[in-house]
N, C-alpha and C positions, 0 to 999 in steps of 0.2 A: 560495763564488762561481759554484762548481759549475752552480748549477743554475736561475743565472740567465737566462733566454731573452728572450733581444729577438726582438722579433716589429714586421712594419710592412709599409705597404702595396706593392703592387712600385710602384707610380706615383713612389713617394719613393724608392727604389732606383733605378729612370733617371730622375730629375727633375734639375735643373738645380741647382747650387747648389755652393759655395768655400767649406769652415771649416776653421779648422785643427787638427793634431790635437788640440788638449785643446780645445777645440769640437766635435771629434767623441765625445771621450770625456765630453763631458757631457750630451750630446744621449742616448749611450748607459749611462751614468750614471741619467738616469729610469727610460729607457723599459724597464730593467730590474725594475722598481717598476712596472710598470704592469701592473695587475690583466690576467688571458688569461681572455678569454671570456665577458666582460661588458663594459657602454658603461660610460663613467668621461666624468663634469661633466665640460663645459668648464675652467672651475674650479679642477679638479682640482692642487695646489699637490705638487714635490713638491722632498724633500729631499739636496741631494749632496755627502754631509761629504768631508773630507781623505778617510778611509779607503777612501770608493768609489771619488774619484780614482787613489789609488796603487796602488787592486788593475788598474785599467786602465792602468798602468804611468807615472804621471808618478813624475815624483823628487820625493823625498818633503822636501827641502831645503828646496822655493825652491814646494811644492804650496797652498799657502795663495796665492798672488798669481797662478802659474796659474788659480789659479780666478778670484780677480777678474778674470784678464783675459780668460778666456774666457767670462763672465756678460756683460761690458761688452760685449765686440766681437761676440757672440752675438745681442747684441740688437737690432743693425744688421741682421744677417743677414734673407737672403730665400733664399724657392728656389724656380724655376718648375716647377708641374707641368704636364703636357701632359693636357688634359685634349678632350672629343669639339667643349666651345666654342672652345679654343683652350688656349693658354699663361696660364693662370694663378700669379699672384706671390701668393705666400704671405709675412708673418713666422713664423720659428721660435718667436719666443715672447712671448706678452704683457706680461709683467710677470719681476720679477728682484730677489729682497732677499737683500743679504748681511749676517750678525751673524757673531760670537763665542757658539757652541755656550754656555760658562760664563754670557756676558752674557745669552742666551734660557732660560737653564735659570734665573736670578734672573728675568726677568716671568713665567715660569709661576707661580713659589712668591707674586710679589707681587699676578697678575692668575690666582687660580685655577681660576675662577669661570666656566662659559660664559656669564654674562650682561655678564664683562668683555672679552671680550674683544674689543672696539673697542678699547677702552683696550688690551690688549696687544699689536695689530696697531699702533696706533698709537704705541707704543714701539719696536716693534722696528723699523717705518723711522725714524722718528728715528737708531738703532742703523744703516744701512743709509747714512742725509747723511754720518752721523761718518763711516763705513768710507769713504766719498769722497775723504777727506782723506790725502795720504801720509804718515801718522806709521802703519800696520802693519805689523807683521811681515812676515817670509815665513813662517814659521813660527807665525802666529796659527791657535785652532781654530774656521776657521772651515766657515761651513755657508752655502749657497747654494740656497736657493729660488726654486725655478723653476715659473711658470704655461706652461701653451702657450698658442699665439694659437687662439682657436675653430676656425678656417677648418681647421686641421690634426690636428685631435684624432679626426675619422674616420679618420685615416688610419694613426693608432699603437695606436687601442684598439679592442675587440669586434669581432675581422676574422674573418670566418667562408670566405669566399676570396680568390683572389689576394692572398697575402702571404708574404713571405721570413722565415725567422726562421734563429736562431743563437744560440750561445753567449757571453755575454760576454766566456769564458775567448779562446776561438776568435781573437780579437780582442785582449786585451790589452797583445801584443807588438809590436805593429805601429807603425812608427815615419813613415812616411811617410802623407800625406793623400789618396795613389790608392790603395794596399792599401785603407783603411778602406772607399774606393769600390766598387772591382772585387769585391773578395771579396763583397760582398752580391749583386753582381748572378749571382756564380757559384752563390751556396748558391740561388741561384731557382729554378737550372735543375737541380740537383741531385736523382736520382730516390729519393727514399726507401727505397725494394724495393732496386736493382742498389749502391744507393750507388755510380753511375758517372751523368756527366752530361757537355755540351757548349754550347753557345751561339755565335752571332756578330756580331758587332756594327760597323756603320760606321763606318768614323774620323770622318762627319761627328759620326753620333751620342755617341761615344765623348770626341768634342772639347766637342759642347753637355755632358751630363753633367757631364762635370769642369770645365766654363765657362774653358776653356782662351784661346778666344778667337785670338788671334792668335801663340797661345806654341807655340812645336814645330808648325812647320808643314810639317815636311819630315815623313816618315817614320821616316829612320834616328831623328831627334830623339826624335819621339814615341814608337818602340819599346826605346830606351836609356833614359831619361828617368823612361816613366809605364809600360810595362808591363814590361818585362825586373825595374822596382826593386819592381815589383809582384807578378808571380809568384816572383820568388825571396822574397820573405816569405810571401808564402800556403806556400811548399811550402818552411821551412822552420821557421814560428810557428805553423800555420797548424793542422789538425785534411788538408787537404785537399792532395792533390800535384794539380799542373796543368801543362800544355805549352800552348802556342800556335803557330799560323800563320800566318803573311800572306794573304789574300787578293786575287788578280790580277782586274783588269781589264782585257784587255788587255794595255800596257805598264803599268798603273798599280795601284800596289795600293792597294787600297780598304776594307778589312776585317781585323778580326782575327777567328778562330774559337780560341775554347777549350774545352780536353779536359781533366778534371778526374778526379780520382776520392776518396771516403775512404781517408785510408790504414789498415790494418791494424789497427792501435792500436785508432784511432775506430768502423770497426766492429764491435770487439770490443765498446765503450761501449754502441757504440747499442744492441747484441743482447741485454746483459746490461739495459738499460734496459726491455725490454719483457716486464715480469710481469703476473703475476695481481695488482690492486687489495685484494687479502686476504690476501695472503701476507705477510707482518714482512719490511721489508727489510732485511737484515743486515748493510749493511754504514750504514748510516745510525745516527749520535749514539747516537740512543734508538730501542730497538727500536718498532716497530709498523706493521702493514699503513697502507698510503695513507688507507681511509674510517676508519683510527681521527684519525690525523694531522688528515686535513680535521675530523673532527668535534668535538677536539679544542685545535684552533686557534679553533675557533668558543665554546668555551667558554673558555679561555684570554683571550681579547678582549672577553668581559663583563664579566671576575673588577676589581672595582673595583681591586686593586690593580694592574693595569696596564696601568688605564686612563689615569694619566701620564703614558704610555711610546707611545702613539697621535700618533702626527705629525699635525699642526694641518690640520684641514679635511679628513682621512682618514675615511672614512665606516665604520661597522661591521663591515661585509661582504669593506670592502678593508683593514682593519687585521687580520681574521680571515687571508686570502691571503699578508701579510705576517710572520705570527708563522707558519704551514705553510711558508715554504720556508724561517724559521729554524730553523723544527726539523729542516733538511735540514743545518742550516750544521753542523759540529763543536765552532766553537767560541761561537756566537750562541744553541745548541739546552740550552749548558747554564747558560744563565740565567732556563729555563723549566721546569727537573729542579724545584727543588722546587714552586714551583705546578700543576704536572699533577697532583699528587696529591692537592694540593684538588679541582680537578676530577676526582677521579675513573680517575685512570689511573693503576696498579699497574705499576711500573719493575721489571722483571725483572732 
């Protein structure tokens, strides 16, 4: 998970929405799979497994139930984005399918050919219908297949400017919905060169962003229940060290100013990541340069034996990028070790 980068347009960071912690996890699980630096088709599906959810802090004992609840509820949720034309309302998701991983594998075996794709999907949808019945256990080997709404995809993929990014592991231990929202806001204003930053936001804008409406109308309540909770979690569980001060206008507090910086450990990690792409990454599970990893990931994606492991709907280019990321993961990389020899890479 250490290399799972989350990237989103700045307008999403400051948009108005109200998601539960598990709904936030669902979005982040999909965003860490989003190919970086390339456009993604609006109907691209993303697959969220039990392990994905657990990596972001979900309880392993009830993770299947939490995925079901999060997918059902997120289908009903909107976000409100400020644009030059006014505030635009988007749905987060266009489609959700839930199924047992073992059942899906049997369907793959039953319908192995590309020409059988429609039959495969119809059977998968039938399983999704059965999944809605209250007979499933909390520990099912569930997979959620989600498709974002087409309106929101341009704010999530192929971003060249005005975007915010952070690692999935940065937020894995958060438990407050407010921390999930305020942390990206701070990352948006973090100076990459100095590792420091600050931002000031009016209370009206903060309440809009968090969709508090009439909740916590008193500054004291807003500070104690929202700001203090978020800053405490950020300081204890993220790479940032943050503090804040309330800003007065006349006799009334009207805004909050956040100042923050990367902790020393995070600074060193960031410095270590800046290296020559032609230099062998000695910390990677399989020693190769970045260019080698990219080249051989493309070759692995084309390997016939690995074709069945490509998520349904993922392009060859996207699959190669997934393999490239997998080769940096100590557990996932071992799976590819015997196949690397087949495509000409000599493992030392």
